[in-house]
BALUMVO-812652 format. One record per residue: residue in one letter; x, y, z of N, C-alpha, C, CB in turn. Coordinates in steps of 0.001 Angstrom, whole numbers, padded with zeros to 6 digits, always signed. Glycine has a CB too. Layout:
BEGIN
AXYZXYZXYZXYZ/...
END
This chain:
BEGIN
X-008123-005531-008614-008463-006851-008894-009331-007013-010402-009322-007355-007603/X-008736-008025-011110-009390-008110-012611-010442-008976-012597-008434-008616-013748/X-011351-008702-013450-012560-009689-013363-013048-009629-014967-013903-009127-012122/X-013774-010760-015094-014539-011061-016564-015877-012217-016178-013191-011924-017889/X-016475-011810-017404-017530-013040-017208-017065-014433-017712-018903-012730-018014/X-017367-015576-016734-016821-016996-017202-016868-017433-018286-017262-017924-016705/X-017929-017168-018946-018434-017690-020172-017896-017141-021427-019784-017530-020192/X-016809-016149-021192-016149-015387-022246-014592-016254-022555-015946-013648-021651/X-014583-016861-021446-012845-017469-021499-013219-018823-022782-012069-018394-019332/X-011879-018482-023400-011725-019352-024784-010545-019761-024677-011891-018664-026190/X-009767-019714-023675-008600-020339-023536-008147-021403-024352-008565-020711-022455/X-009052-022398-023783-009038-023655-024094-009258-024163-025428-009796-024146-023384/X-010449-023642-025854-011073-023829-027421-009792-023465-028053-012522-022733-027978/X-009097-022132-027998-008341-021572-029228-006747-022609-028697-008204-019317-029236/X-006567-022537-027776-005197-023640-027257-005614-024910-028125-005136-024147-025212/X-006621-025740-028018-007006-026903-028935-006757-026807-030372-008385-027160-028825/X-007514-025685-030568-007563-025608-032289-006508-025181-033008-008558-024718-032818/X-005090-024776-032006-003688-024786-032643-002809-025824-032267-002980-023598-032365/X-003368-026658-031607-002706-027924-031307-001876-027742-030356-002044-028520-032334/X-001687-026895-029332-000908-027170-028372-001142-027635-026998-000378-026320-028322/X-000261-028103-026349-000916-028618-025032-000749-027612-023813-000241-030049-024610/X-001187-028043-022748-001226-026791-021544+000344-026666-021539-002013-027250-019713/X+001122-027867-021285+002737-027160-020853+003267-026238-022086+004109-028551-020589/X+003144-026788-023279+003761-025913-024361+002930-024153-024119+003328-026803-026162/X+001916-024191-024089+001274-022666-024087+002033-022336-022713-000721-022492-024032/X+002227-023072-021550+002456-022143-020365+004091-021780-020622+002092-022975-018715/X+004736-022630-021337+006214-022471-021546+006193-021303-022274+006990-023643-022279/X+005640-021197-023514+005788-020083-024629+004860-018668-024002+005047-020765-026327/X+004192-018729-022854+003519-017434-022292+004557-017089-021114+001799-017688-021691/X+005184-018231-020771+005979-017919-019316+005460-017907-017981+006479-016690-019311/X+004195-018656-017831+003656-018928-016692+003788-020445-016433+002314-018430-016683/X+003213-020661-015226+003434-022085-015090+002093-022869-015573+003822-022425-013539/X+002357-024341-015703+001207-025066-016117-000041-024999-015278+001568-026377-016233/X+000549-024917-013894-000845-024788-012929-001364-023606-013182-000672-024856-011323/X-000977-022446-013723-001597-021445-014159-002525-021578-015155-000833-020681-014458/X-001849-022159-016177-002941-022332-017391-004083-023051-017190-002415-022977-018530/X-003910-024298-016364-004873-025200-015931-006202-024335-015252-004126-026225-014868/X-005375-023404-014477-006405-022902-013351-007414-021840-014320-005464-021946-011845/X-006804-021283-015171-007364-020079-016076-008591-020700-016942-006084-019425-017185/X-008030-021983-017522-008796-022596-018338-010437-023169-017482-007766-023797-018934/X-009849-023605-016471-010980-024027-015365-011721-023015-014891-010454-024650-014144/X-011428-021452-014988-011885-020411-014516-011699-020273-013384-012892-020246-014710/X-010897-021019-012279-010262-020858-011101-009553-019467-011090-009330-022001-010888/X-008979-019232-011831-007652-018253-011617-007742-017089-012474-006214-018978-011983/X-007994-015793-011910-008147-014714-012905-006919-014321-013246-008911-013570-012479/X-006244-014131-014862-004997-013683-014808-004551-012251-014774-004492-014191-015719/X-003392-012128-014391-003067-010509-014512-003065-009909-016109-001419-010216-013830/X-002848-008696-016041-002697-008121-017241-001565-008788-018276-002409-006732-016926/X-000904-008621-017727+000550-009380-018004+000486-010496-018524+001360-009659-016907/X-000303-011552-017848-000403-012814-018230-001279-013025-019419-000814-013541-017172/X-002458-012205-019314-003589-012028-020154-002930-011743-021633-004575-010784-019575/X-001991-010980-021806-001496-010258-022741-000365-011320-023675-000854-008926-021986/X+000180-011930-022518+001300-013057-022825+000295-014443-023481+002297-013555-021080/X-000752-014574-023130-001601-016018-023849-001752-015498-025062-003240-016582-023218/X-002697-014116-025169-002874-013585-026342-002140-013754-027265-002970-012596-026301/X-000548-013179-026974+000389-013195-028081+000600-014604-028640+001711-012612-027640/X+000580-015469-027546+000991-017034-027980-000202-017690-028926+001171-018097-026470/X-001225-017572-028516-002443-018053-029176-003016-017085-030539-003579-018103-027965/X-002028-016148-030825-002542-015327-032109-003621-014540-032043-002870-016113-033155/X-004222-014098-030828-005524-013047-030866-005148-012207-030096-006957-013480-030437/X-006168-011671-029497-006398-010505-028539-006741-010850-027278-007392-009632-028955/X-006746-010070-026272-007395-010503-024882-008531-010304-025095-007043-009855-023615/X-009228-009224-025538-010938-009186-025794-011477-010549-026399-011400-007904-026983/X-010564-011430-027693-011255-012427-027884-010849-013628-026843-011128-012717-029274/X-009972-013427-026133-009811-014768-025142-010431-014855-023905-008468-015009-024756/X-010733-013342-023688-011787-013275-022361-012701-012308-022339-011145-013067-021061/X-013247-011739-023437-013992-010873-023537-013770-009339-022727-015032-011550-023254/X-012802-009308-022850-012049-008028-022302-011644-008287-020926-012950-006687-022319/X-010483-007585-020474-010631-007543-018821-010681-006049-018444-009259-008311-017958/X-010846-005936-017070-011299-004672-016685-011151-004670-015332-012632-004346-017088/X-010846-003147-014636-010758-003254-013626-011553-002985-012612-010056-002941-013565/X-011749-003363-011565-013162-003241-010573-012427-002927-009196-014279-004901-010442/X-013683-002507-008399-013275-001944-006737-013745-002980-006178-013976-000474-006003/X-013620-004282-006558-013976-005620-005516-013235-005181-004058-013177-007369-006199/X-013648-005828-003216-013188-005800-001713-012025-006172-001611-013882-006575-000795/X-011071-005955-000621-009543-006552-000514-009791-007506+000005-008418-005898+000201/X-009134-008689+000218-008993-009738+000719-007590-010063+001959-009008-010466-000497/X-007744-010364+002738-006485-010955+003969-005619-011802+003452-007024-011832+005271/X-004460-011518+003068-003437-012712+002493-003343-014046+003743-001589-011891+002220/X-003502-013639+004786-003912-014332+005791-004365-014025+007046-003212-014926+005940/X-005240-014670+007436-005966-014182+008913-005172-013746+010136-006779-015340+009502/X-005304-012031+010870-004465-011882+011263-004377-012543+012989-004338-010615+010885/X-003554-012701+013427-003113-013832+014231-003880-012667+015924-000787-014310+013979/X-004225-011700+015917-004459-011111+017043-006128-009983+016835-002878-010264+017378/X-006464-009558+017440-007788-008939+017070-007617-007482+016807-008851-009135+018187/X-006570-007118+016985-006010-005738+016443-005695-006252+014922-004477-005072+017379/X-006459-005664+013972-006483-005850+012684-005955-004761+011643-007713-006133+012472/X-004511-004099+012197-003673-003393+011365-003188-004000+010219-002693-002987+012009/X-003117-003274+008976-002733-003776+007817-002019-003132+006946-003592-004120+007276/X-000978-003927+006050-000531-003258+005017-001219-003464+003749+000714-003513+004901/X-001364-002872+002482-001939-003155+001762-001093-003071+000097-003032-002448+002142/X-001081-003986-000732-000754-003880-001868-001053-004778-002935+000254-003736-001783/X-000905-004609-004212-001668-004909-005419-000794-005853-005963-002004-003713-006383/X-001170-007205-006174-000250-008465-006716-000880-008789-008006-000232-009897-005690/X-000418-008675-008985-001178-009421-010352-002581-009218-010468-001062-011020-010365/X-003126-007943-009986-004019-007225-010499-005195-007567-009247-004313-007635-012136/X-004469-008016-008095-005519-008247-006694-004982-007780-005492-005863-009805-006334/X-005676-007120-004919-005292-006225-003937-005256-006924-002437-006274-005023-004016/X-004068-007396-001921-004331-007907-000547-003714-007197+000413-003961-009224-000360/X-004344-007247+001621-004104-006891+003155-003255-007869+003722-005419-006839+004034/X-002325-007326+004328-001140-008133+005000-001142-007801+006495+000365-007738+004346/X-001477-008919+007296-002006-008481+008857-000421-007649+009097-002467-010199+010276/X-000369-006694+010190+000405-006027+010679+000959-006730+011968-000155-004844+010793/X+000413-007848+012298+000762-008398+013523+001958-009439+013323-000493-009041+014156/X+002131-009554+011983+003621-010445+011591+004604-009288+011202+003471-011690+010064/X+005239-008713+012131+005873-007479+011415+007087-008004+010438+006499-006348+012603/X+007168-007082+009321+008064-007277+008021+009505-007113+008669+007743-006048+006682/X+010224-007798+007890+011800-007220+008567+012265-005956+008292+013035-008010+008095/X+011559-005203+007319+011716-003673+007263+010366-003041+007530+012276-003166+005825/X+009923-002436+008919+009018-002280+009165+008550-000727+008794+009013-002767+010283/X+007059-000820+008307+006391+000065+007658+005232+000394+008790+005930-000490+006207/X+004635+001747+008976+003769+002266+009794+002452+001316+008842+003825+004181+009896/X+001641+000819+009541+000284+000174+009091-000437+001282+007922-000828-000056+010615/X-001002+000701+007158-001801+001848+006135-003025+001720+006663-001869+001593+004390/X-003489+000974+007800-004986+001301+007966-005057+000116+009116-006131+001131+006393/X-006546+000021+009563-007301-000743+010554-008693-001055+010217-007308-000054+011782/X-008771-002289+010316-010316-002821+010219-010606-003293+011390-010647-003938+009197/X-012289-002723+011560-012922-001914+010582-012415-000479+010756-014455-002004+010702/X-012537+000340+009843-012186+001581+009709-011630+001914+008340-011322+001869+010707/X-010905+003097+008228-010913+003754+007103-008972+003757+006772-011841+005400+007386/X-008435+003531+005472-006943+003206+005615-006626+004730+005581-006148+002142+004330/X-005494+004686+006072-004484+006118+006724-004049+006768+005405-002797+005639+007788/X-003702+005824+004231-002962+005929+003089-004114+006181+001804-002007+004532+002956/X-003428+006791+000795-004260+006824-000458-004352+005203-000997-003489+007913-001666/X-005253+004598-001210-005200+003057-001925-004417+003187-003244-006830+002397-002326/X-004090+004278-003909-003382+004033-005121-001827+003581-004727-003447+005399-006059/X-001484+003622-003457-000204+003396-002572+000234+001711-002998-000640+003635-000640/X-000967+000982-003208-001074-000584-003246-000416-001092-004316-002456-001118-003321/X-000669+000053-005510-000021-000480-006849+001414+000005-007043-000867+000001-008132/X+001819+000620-005694+003297+001138-005622+003986+000314-004737+003462+002611-005140/X+003426-000532-004369+004060-001594-003229+004651-002943-003922+002776-002117-002074/X+005811-002841-003549+006435-004457-004258+006504-005312-002983+008304-004420-005105/X+006155-006362-002963+005992-007496-001683+006918-008436-001996+004490-008295-001488/X+007573-008906-001422+008722-009687-001077+009066-010439+000093+009571-009011-001166/X+008840-011955-000102+009170-012763+000660+010362-013284+001090+008685-013386+000399/X+011167-013323+001650+012431-013728+002140+012930-013736+003727+013251-012926+001448/X+014218-014344+003903+014631-014398+005079+016127-013670+005424+014567-015765+005337/X+016508-012712+004023+017514-011987+004184+017603-010988+005089+017749-011594+003237/X+018784-011038+006398+018479-010003+007294+018864-008827+007079+018841-010215+008362/X+019544-008731+005650+019837-007244+005184+018776-006624+004147+021308-007201+004455/X+017711-007230+004111+016853-006806+003363+015975-005522+003624+016216-007773+003222/X+016132-004892+004728+016086-003561+004995+016583-002658+004273+016492-003351+005948/X+018397-002940+004081+018852-001832+003216+018462-001924+001841+020255-001714+003241/X+017826-003248+001453+017146-003059-000085+016122-002359+000177+016658-004351-000935/X+015289-002487+000893+013944-001751+001086+014152-000313+000943+013290-002021+002489/X+015166+000074+001972+015670+001418+002181+015804+002233+000933+016959+001358+002839/X+016787+001265+000330+017429+001978-001146+016477+001849-002300+018898+001203-001707/X+015535+000997-002242+014673+001069-003245+013528+002218-002840+014114-000385-003506/X+013415+002470-001639+012291+003549-001191+012909+004942-001526+011893+003467+000547/X+014140+005065-001430+015151+006373-001604+015033+006793-003169+016939+005954-001195/X+015561+005653-003983+015469+005972-005351+014338+005874-006325+016289+005358-005818/X+013502+005083-005749+012236+004843-006794+011355+005675-006256+011561+003325-006941/X+010852+006156-005316+009746+006880-004702+008795+005832-004541+009188+008093-005518/X+008857+004479-004641+007867+003442-004210+008654+002757-003093+007383+002381-005440/X+007439+001620-002474+007992+001088-001149+008020-000169-001338+007261+001383+000103/X+008754-000980-000478+009143-002585-000493+008506-003031+000616+010749-003009-000404/X+007447-003784+000331+007292-004902+001968+007681-006151+002028+005841-005238+002498/X+008568-006408+003188+009539-007250+003366+008807-008259+004106+010746-006688+003996/X+008255-009395+003823+007857-010400+004494+008839-011500+005124+007038-010907+003704/X+008839-011713+006110+009990-012763+006645+009443-014240+006471+010372-012509+008368/X+009698-015206+005310+009692-016155+005059+010938-017202+004865+009060-015945+004328/X+010753-018271+005142+011832-019126+004848+011795-019543+003144+011688-020464+005884/X+012500-020124+002690+012698-020464+001372+011454-021052+000627+013785-021382+001340/X+011415-022118+001019+010106-022713+000947+008654-021948+001078+010161-023628+001923/X+008803-021537+002229+007738-020679+002861+007200-019812+001497+008425-019616+004226/X+008633-018888+001326+008095-017916+000274+007719-018355-000970+008966-016967-000002/X+008441-019154-001406+007666-019912-002723+006299-020256-002825+008183-021159-002967/X+005939-020598-001422+004503-021082-001527+003445-019742-001701+004128-022000-000073/X+004144-018690-000898+003270-017483-000948+003142-017068-002759+004104-016104+000124/X+004419-017002-003122+004364-016724-004610+003672-017852-005519+005832-016528-005111/X+003519-019011-005238+002739-019758-005925+001091-019376-005821+003079-021096-005482/X+000759-018858-004470-000317-018517-004246-000763-016953-004932-000347-018681-002854/X+000210-016199-005258-000187-015037-005974-000231-014102-004972-001457-015133-006737/X+000542-014150-003811+000317-012970-002854+001682-012139-002567-000283-013548-001418/X+002553-012574-003236+003800-011659-003189+004271-011707-004694+005054-012219-002064/X+005300-010663-004797+005583-010550-006432+007038-011524-006636+005899-008607-006995/X+007670-011483-005347+008880-012185-005878+009598-013068-004031+010209-010582-006849/X+010087-014081-004455+010160-014782-003174+011952-015048-003073+009077-016370-003222/X+012736-015019-001939+013928-015129-001941+014354-016520-001677+014392-014256-001148/X+015389-017124-001722+015681-018518-001533+017266-018911-001592+014898-019281-002613/X+017714-019522-000749+018982-019872-000723+019710-021316-000685+019294-019272+000190/X+019086-022003-001210+019286-023548-001358+020503-024069-002057+018157-024121-002101/X+020976-023185-003014+022210-023733-003982+023184-023697-003266+022593-023000-005256/X+024317-024596-003265+025548-024794-002795+026700-025121-003694+025431-025690-001941/X+027688-024950-003285+028997-025376-004332+028665-026919-004707+030767-025272-003465/X+028022-027373-003768+027879-029194-004221+026512-029307-004926+027820-030470-002656/X+025438-028402-004662+024495-028221-005463+024314-027007-006142+023563-028485-004902/X+024794-026557-007196+024849-025414-007692+023480-024991-008365+025948-025410-008535/X+022639-025904-008787+021194-025675-009532+020086-025734-008612+020875-026768-010649/X+020477-025758-007264+019279-026345-006543+018306-025370-006144+019670-027074-005335/X+018411-023781-006221+017572-022999-006011+016505-023160-007401+018286-021657-005705/X+017166-023284-008637+016161-023757-009913+015460-024561-009720+016620-024226-011020/X+016177-025829-008857+015505-027205-008858+013981-027081-008140+016524-028337-007977/X+014479-026330-006956+013199-026043-006346+012017-025737-006765+013289-025312-005743/X+012365-024005-007235+011486-023810-007768+010720-024333-008875+011687-023088-007826/X+011409-025198-009761+010467-026126-010904+009573-027202-009817+011720-027264-012247/X+010215-027575-008986+009394-028535-008134+007938-027972-007655+010262-028891-006824/X+007980-026446-007035+007150-025923-006433+006471-025362-007451+007552-025199-005475/X+006886-024501-008181+006076-023693-008989+005871-023882-010392+006477-022566-008876/X+006964-024967-011151+006698-025369-012569+007807-024347-013328+004924-025117-013066/X+007552-024107-014450+008164-023022-015075+007678-021995-015437+008630-023267-015907/X+008400-020660-016106+007953-019736-016546+008346-018455-015091+006374-020183-017038/X+009660-018781-014802+010235-017902-013765+011658-017778-014307+010144-018511-012196/X+012252-016143-013417+013540-015839-013515+014059-016137-012127+013762-014433-014007/X+015463-016278-012119+016126-015975-010672+017040-015036-010941+016849-017184-009907/X+017073-013885-009709+017599-012887-009629+018722-013089-008486+016617-011913-009486/X+020176-012794-008979+020867-013389-008126+021068-012209-007228+022049-014104-008672/X+021146-012108-005773+021535-010834-005295+022751-010872-004390+020417-010224-004601/X+022987-012245-003938+024678-012199-003446+024817-013929-003161+025059-010996-001613/X+026004-014088-002958+026572-015162-002360+027016-014912-000714+027771-015517-003270/X+026288-015974-000178+026730-015598+001479+027163-016786+002191+025445-014977+002436/X+027820-016584+003373+028648-017553+004224+027450-018098+005186+030039-016751+005126/X+027089-019383+005306+025941-019981+006130+027423-021175+007195+024287-021100+004706/X+027189-020777+008461+027621-021444+009126+027177-021631+010602+028609-021179+008925/X+028248-021813+011546+027706-022479+012833+028264-021305+013970+028416-024270+013104/X+027243-020449+014502+027385-019575+015513+027363-020387+016740+026374-018526+015480/X+028126-019578+017766+028564-020096+019114+028786-018875+020019+029924-020994+019012/X+028680-019100+021264+029348-018257+022086+030550-017973+022009+029252-018537+023076/X+031296-017364+022112+032749-016979+021892+033788-017645+023004+032849-015324+021962/X+033007-017675+024111+033629-018508+025184+034084-020023+024909+032655-018546+026271/X+033345-020453+023791+033422-022068+023506+034619-022058+022956+032300-022816+022514/X+035124-021425+022055+036664-021404+021270+036611-022758+020551+038196-021330+022429/X+035319-022953+019765+035437-023980+018972+036399-023945+017814+034275-024216+018571/X+037070-024888+017496+038056-024696+016149+037836-025275+014991+039320-025114+016320/X+036853-026276+015041+036519-026617+013847+034752-027082+013816+037601-027782+013447/X+034470-027453+012374+033089-027887+012489+032626-029293+012964+032582-027725+011282/X+033796-030255+012627+034062-031623+013240+033990-031467+014901+035632-032202+012724/X+034575-030718+015309+034762-030676+017098+033208-030292+017166+036108-029231+017996/X+032420-029158+016925+031414-028808+016806+030069-030121+016953+031631-028078+015616/X+030310-030946+015684+029554-031891+015748+029683-032927+016604+029488-032249+014795/X+030849-032999+016910+031361-034185+018013+031044-033778+019343+033005-034479+018017/X+030796-032437+019829+030547-032354+021031+029019-032514+021460+031098-031212+021384/X+028686-032190+022871+027370-032528+023256+026921-031024+023742+027297-033806+024454/X+027272-030189+022861+026363-028963+023021+025252-028697+022728+026681-028152+022618/X+024229-027886+023190+022753-027626+022726+022823-026857+021611+021838-026916+023736/X+022084-027769+020492+021626-026803+019293+020201-026182+019434+021623-027623+017897/X+020313-025288+018743+018810-024522+018238+018644-024944+016774+018825-022625+018300/X+017366-025226+016288+017278-025841+014922+016611-024716+014091+016396-027287+014891/X+016473-024859+012866+015357-024124+012240+014175-024966+011495+015988-023198+011232/X+013159-024285+010962+011992-025056+010537+012175-025184+009104+010618-024405+010902/X+011489-026534+009001+011991-027191+007818+011582-026707+006614+011704-028461+007812/X+012250-026882+005412+012178-025580+004206+012809-024695+004060+011284-024871+004114/X+013528-024355+005283+014587-023301+005282+015908-023521+004923+014695-022806+006422/X+016914-022561+003973+017978-023114+003767+019189-023327+005155+018401-022307+002642/X+018802-022803+006416+019730-023145+007296+019358-024398+008177+019990-021995+008071/X+017925-024953+007696+017575-026184+008143+018442-027650+007157+015818-026114+008007/X+018057-027111+005606+018982-027832+004926+020646-028333+005579+019081-026958+003757/X+020853-026738+005977+022717-027174+006203+022769-027851+007619+024019-025524+006288/X+021555-027570+008353+021500-028413+009866+021723-029617+009583+020146-028429+010731/X+020633-030153+008663+020380-031569+008463+021613-032410+008104+019371-031721+007402/X+022440-031766+006928+023458-032114+006243+024799-032241+007309+023578-031075+005082/X+024698-031114+008255+025614-031138+009207+025535-032401+010265+025492-029860+009850/X+024322-032495+010986+024001-033608+011738+023672-034986+011423+023189-033291+012292/X+023418-035130+010017+023347-036130+009730+021746-037184+010136+024586-036414+010237/X+022426-038465+010691+021300-038904+011749+020754-038585+012805+021422-039682+012128/X+021283-037951+013630+021169-037287+014628+019731-036746+014749+022150-036375+014609/X+019280-036795+015940+017709-036158+016045+017842-034939+015933+016861-036361+017330/X+016665-033908+015200+016936-032619+014930+016630-031960+016427+016026-032054+013634/X+017125-030606+016551+017044-030098+017742+015615-029721+018241+017884-029045+017742/X+015311-029852+019528+013896-029877+019829+013587-028272+019749+013539-030639+021371/X+014056-027644+020173+014071-026205+019847+014151-025242+018762+014762-025903+020308/X+013382-025010+018043+013584-024063+016717+013154-022759+016763+012898-024558+015548/X+014486-022049+015728+014184-020741+015632+013506-020386+014147+015492-019966+015926/X+012923-019222+014206+012388-018764+012724+012613-017887+012084+011375-018583+012561/X+014208-017877+012244+015077-016787+011513+016453-016948+011877+014664-015310+011857/X+017360-016495+011045+018870-016371+011246+018861-015451+012552+019746-015649+009845/X+018256-014593+012802+018393-013710+014107+018003-014117+015102+017860-012612+014142/X+016978-015501+015139+016237-016027+016112+017448-017055+016229+014614-016508+015785/X+017989-017608+015763+019187-018227+016205+020407-017675+016923+019608-018690+015242/X+020525-016527+016336+021367-015741+017188+020965-015092+018619+021730-014744+016397/X+019538-015068+018598+019098-014669+019809+018900-015771+020967+017908-014003+019544/X+018633-017087+020337+018586-018162+021098+019991-018350+021999+018280-019319+020159/X+021195-018251+020867+022244-018720+021991+022862-017538+022476+023412-019733+021475/X+022558-016024+022205+023062-015275+023128+022448-014851+024494+023312-014347+022522/X+021094-015959+024503+019972-015513+025704+020439-016965+026349+017898-015224+025209/X+021306-017921+026174+021924-018988+026694+020693-020153+026840+022679-018539+028095/X+019756-019871+025732+018795-021309+025473+019500-022295+024836+017483-021130+024527/X+020752-021991+023746+021148-023120+023262+022893-022569+023254+020269-023570+021716/X+023716-023546+022719+024803-023199+022591+025609-022963+021285+025230-023897+023236/X+024770-023661+020373+025283-023583+018891+024100-023747+018175+026389-024685+018430/X+024197-023233+016874+023119-022883+015823+023526-022591+014781+022321-021940+016056/X+022855-022870+013328+023239-022322+011946+022865-021360+011483+023033-022934+011077/X+023462-020483+011221+022659-019056+010755+023748-018352+009631+022358-017805+012334/X+023141-017222+009423+024357-016521+008375+025509-015894+009343+023647-015071+007283/X+026577-015658+008622+027608-014943+009228+027482-013396+009470+028708-015184+008461/X+026500-012939+008872+026059-011501+009294+025387-011541+010497+025154-010807+008310/X+024394-012213+010888+023623-012305+012146+024542-012915+013297+022301-013218+011915/X+025803-013710+013123+026254-014225+014174+027154-012878+014574+026966-015691+013931/X+027876-012281+013356+028760-010972+013847+028107-010200+014501+029337-010123+012877/X+026557-009730+014000+025662-008368+014624+025528-009257+016198+023654-007886+013558/X+025442-010060+016114+024854-010571+017965+026530-010708+018738+023695-012859+018052/X+027604-010440+017982+029044-010661+018895+029197-012124+019104+029027-009903+020509/X+028971-013208+018268+028996-014656+018256+030151-014764+017711+027925-015421+017571/X+030646-016047+018167+032222-016695+017050+030987-016996+016211+033664-018475+017613/X+031883-017472+014819+031205-018176+013816+032167-019255+012892+030552-017064+012923/X+031987-020274+012790+032649-021097+011888+032148-021446+010535+032831-022163+012482/X+032454-020884+009546+031991-021320+008086+031828-022613+007609+032795-020878+007206/X+030660-022991+007156+030264-024356+006533+030224-024279+005249+029011-024891+006922/X+029605-023343+004418+029277-023266+003188+029162-021941+002602+028229-023908+003055/X+029113-021877+001517+028511-020744+000576+027461-020836+000042+029139-020440-000395/X+026461-019975+000189+024951-020380-000457+024811-019040-001420+023435-020540+000910/X+023805-019443-002547+023478-018452-003504+022151-017938-003270+023588-018951-004844/X+021908-016921-002909+020788-016187-002415+020175-015614-003569+021141-015152-001400/X+019156-015871-004255+018319-015363-005216+017021-014887-005006+018217-016160-006028/X+016326-014281-005601+014829-013567-005736+014504-014430-006844+014684-011754-006103/X+013163-014978-006660+012390-015913-007786+011156-014926-008200+011745-017600-007086/X+011253-014897-009698+010483-013598-010194+009767-014433-011044+011318-012235-010932/X+008180-014265-011015+007419-014884-012238+007619-014138-013589+005859-014897-011943/X+007758-014519-014838+008092-014052-015998+006831-012873-016114+008198-015300-017165/X+005746-013335-015855+004720-012509-016069+004986-011044-015386+003481-013207-015556/X+005603-010700-014314+005852-009785-013613+007227-008767-013603+005662-010376-012634/X+007938-009751-014788+009097-008756-015373+008927-007332-015922+009680-009390-016467/X+007800-007296-016638+007491-005903-017381+006760-005177-015991+006268-006072-019017/X+006596-005409-015009+005998-004534-013908+006705-003550-013496+005698-005166-012802/X+006337-002224-013341+007351-001252-013148+008071-001504-011891+006797+000099-013163/X+007247-001907-010890+007987-002191-009491+009322-003131-009673+006888-003011-008414/X+009040-004231-010470+010076-005009-010613+011330-004721-011568+009530-006080-010921/X+010956-003812-012378+011769-003211-013243+012956-002469-012142+010829-002152-014266/X+011931-001571-011319+013020-000672-010449+013540-001495-009534+012461+000602-009655/X+013220-002538-008844+013819-003133-008290+015220-003913-008827+012964-003689-007899/X+015376-004514-010040+016175-004549-010819+017465-003679-011105+015530-004588-011539/X+016934-002364-011153+017841-001123-011318+018671-001314-010177+017100+000368-011328/X+017772-001007-008840+018312-000990-007900+019462-001938-007139+017469-000859-007468/X+019092-003231-007457+020372-004200-007137+021351-004118-008011+020090-005630-007096/X+021465-003614-009245+022338-003480-009969+023002-002365-010029+022010-003757-010865/X+022582-001274-009027+023129-000230-008911+024882-000013-008162+022050+000367-008253/X+025679+001042-008117+026598+000847-007565+026606+000966-006264+027303+001366-008020/X+025411+001675-005606+025745+002290-004260+025243+000943-003628+024923+003884-003754/X+024071+000415-003950+023727-001138-003561+024775-002364-003321+022904-001642-004665/X+025353-002331-004693+026278-003428-004625+027432-003145-003536+026887-003662-006064/X+028088-001850-003532+028889-001545-002312+028790-001880-001213+028965-000607-002075/X+027252-001298-000779+026739-001597+000354+026563-002770+000718+025833-001126+000481/X+026178-003835+000060+026208-005043+000433+027361-005994+000610+025520-005463-000245/X+028430-005383-000701+029779-005973-000462+030443-005765+000896+030683-005446-001453/X+030166-004980+001764+030536-004647+002834+030279-005076+004109+030370-003790+002794/X+028958-005993+003760+028684-006902+004863+029305-007865+005246+027776-007359+004800/X+029490-008833+006433+030232-009735+006747+029865-010815+006103+030315-009874+007933/X+030308-011614+005136+029868-012783+004608+029081-012710+003225+029079-013374+005610/X+029146-011847+002739+028222-011377+001208+029513-010887+000184+026841-009672+001509/X+029070-011756-000666+029862-011815-002031+028913-011293-003140+030371-013398-002416/X+029308-010090-003739+028432-009393-004677+029203-009563-006098+028187-007758-004216/X+029453-010324-006494+030629-010937-007643+029206-011086-008912+031712-013027-006999/X+028377-011602-008473+026968-012233-009477+025881-011116-009354+026147-013933-008799/X+026267-010401-008010+024670-009532-007981+024094-008868-009371+024788-008095-006886/X+022769-009047-009327+022384-008491-010572+022103-009584-011786+023503-007516-010959/X+022942-010701-011722+022312-011669-012555+021035-012286-012902+022748-012379-012347/X+020317-012300-014123+019061-012886-014237+019191-013720-014914+018101-012263-014592/X+018450-015182-014500+018413-016195-014975+017051-016718-015328+019066-016856-014262/X+017154-016929-016733+015778-017480-016909+015759-019021-016594+015266-017215-018411/X+014708-019847-016258+014651-021038-015806+014012-021596-016759+014155-021213-014609/X+014382-022541-017771+013932-023619-018583+013295-024859-018243+014821-023951-019153/
END
């Protein structure tokens, strides 16, 4: 965790002396305006990368801005309260702060817990600085995590979150990257627009793939078209607000009531249908094929990882860029049902 004496913070003073607004400073430093406001108000301790960026824009040094930033051994903090009395956790350092992630919310790529409280960690605490934390709903995230571990010697902690849930964790500084898949051929800039809405400026989007989202059903239904499905009286399983699948579902059903039963993931939709709790639902082609269900494509969506500019120079993020752009990973991803890797590895700066 980073620390400083609050009286040493001179960001607002020097910014005003140069005639810069908070928005101008944020855009030039590659961080959000909200972050600048919080830093000036001494409610947020900047990461080393962010502090260096601010110092460069304000034409001074970190020492002048903050009186120096140093590492301390302050206690770790739960990213959120564990849901059970068993307090197993994973740990990772994000933006200079060490977080404990409850292991009762299983990641999509499951790792053995690092430790349990009260008690001692079962791994060296240095591993926290070698852990990349990603919040996303990609059912193939385990492949990326495996390739990341194999080629870098570091590890990736994948937390299952919908598009907007992931962005909220990124906003709170609890993950390094957040995945979202809200862009469609009709709304090609939707991923960028939602990032600006939730986080502001100061971010890049890394294209992982384009994938097929559609309607899954038991094969015995023999549904021939999307229109036929919509007009039928089949039982739908829904998705939670803020997810890309929910956005697709709302467009399909229009004014019809949202399904009463909701799934929390693409695989949750497939499981509900396979178990007989529902007849149809919206999910990715990959999860439909995995479950042996019939699939009707509805739209192609762009799946991106949102990266704060301040994290771009982090060795863990740089390692991820190399993995995503590698021939081996792209070939593996391209072989999955519904995944298009023509743009995999493209990095777009949001202005």
